[in-house]
C-alpha positions in Angstrom: -9.7 -2.2 22.5 -8.6 0.2 20.7 -6.7 2.7 21.6 -7.0 6.6 20.8 -3.6 7.4 19.7 -3.6 11.5 21.2 1.0 11.6 21.2 3.2 10.0 20.6 7.6 10.0 21.0 7.4 11.5 16.9 4.4 13.6 17.0 3.1 11.2 14.1 -0.4 11.3 15.3 -0.4 15.1 15.1 1.7 15.3 11.4 -0.8 12.6 9.9 -3.7 15.8 10.2 -1.5 17.7 8.0 -2.0 14.7 5.2 -6.2 15.1 6.5 -7.2 17.2 9.1 -9.8 14.2 9.7 -7.1 11.1 10.7 -6.8 9.6 13.5 -4.4 6.4 14.8 -5.5 3.8 17.0 -4.2 0.8 18.1 -5.6 -2.3 18.5 -5.3 -4.0 21.8 -6.7 -7.1 20.1 -4.6 -8.3 17.0 -2.0 -5.3 18.4 -1.4 -3.3 15.0 -2.1 -0.2 14.3 -5.3 1.8 12.3 -5.5 4.5 10.2 -9.3 5.9 10.6 -11.1 9.6 9.1 -13.7 10.6 11.5 -15.0 12.0 8.1 -16.1 8.9 6.3 -19.4 7.3 6.3 -20.2 3.9 8.1 -16.7 3.4 8.7 -13.9 5.0 10.0 -11.4 2.3 9.0 -8.9 3.7 6.1 -5.8 1.2 6.5 -3.8 -1.6 9.6 0.0 0.1 9.5 2.4 -2.6 8.2 5.0 -1.5 10.9 4.8 -2.9 14.7 5.8 0.7 15.7 4.7 5.0 14.4 7.5 6.3 12.9 8.1 8.4 9.7 7.3 4.9 7.2 3.6 5.5 8.4 2.8 8.8 7.2 4.9 8.1 4.2 2.5 4.8 3.6 -0.4 7.2 4.7 0.5 9.9 2.0 1.6 7.7 -0.5 -2.7 5.8 -0.2 -4.1 9.2 0.6 -7.4 9.8 -1.6 -5.3 13.5 -2.3 -3.5 10.9 -5.3 -5.4 8.6 -6.5 -4.6 10.0 -10.0 -1.1 8.8 -9.0 -1.6 6.0 -7.6 -3.6 4.3 -10.5 -0.8 5.5 -12.8 1.4 3.5 -10.5 -0.2 0.7 -10.7 -1.0 0.7 -14.1 2.3 0.9 -15.5 3.3 -2.2 -12.7 0.3 -4.5 -14.2 2.4 -3.6 -17.8 5.3 -4.1 -16.8 4.1 -7.7 -15.5 2.6 -8.2 -18.9 5.2 -7.3 -20.2 7.3 -9.6 -18.4 4.4 -12.4 -18.8 4.4 -12.1 -22.2 8.4 -12.1 -23.3 8.7 -15.7 -20.8 5.9 -17.4 -22.6 8.3 -15.9 -26.0 11.7 -17.4 -24.3 9.8 -20.5 -23.6 8.1 -20.7 -26.9 11.5 -20.3 -28.5 13.6 -22.9 -26.3 10.6 -25.6 -27.2 11.1 -24.2 -31.4 14.7 -24.8 -31.0 14.7 -28.2 -29.3 12.1 -29.1 -32.4 14.4 -28.3 -34.2 17.5 -29.8 -33.1 15.2 -33.6 -33.0 14.9 -33.2 -36.5 
């Protein structure tokens, strides 16, 4: 069963509407998680499941950081993270190659 959260200690349900007025939070009693929904979406209102077992400021930050209004920033962050991983992978391969080359040269 899903219960719409109308109020909470930290007023997260109220404050989340500052990010998007169509947002609302539900608590899924079967999976025991909080979910973010958007009443303006087509087909389904579901947006995300919060990775926290309580509603606090982290839910607001998580919502803000994943909001579609920040799509350019999100895409840029993903691209930068991918470049860092790619560079780390390249450094790892080069290091492994150098180690192998060094070992082979010592054998010769």
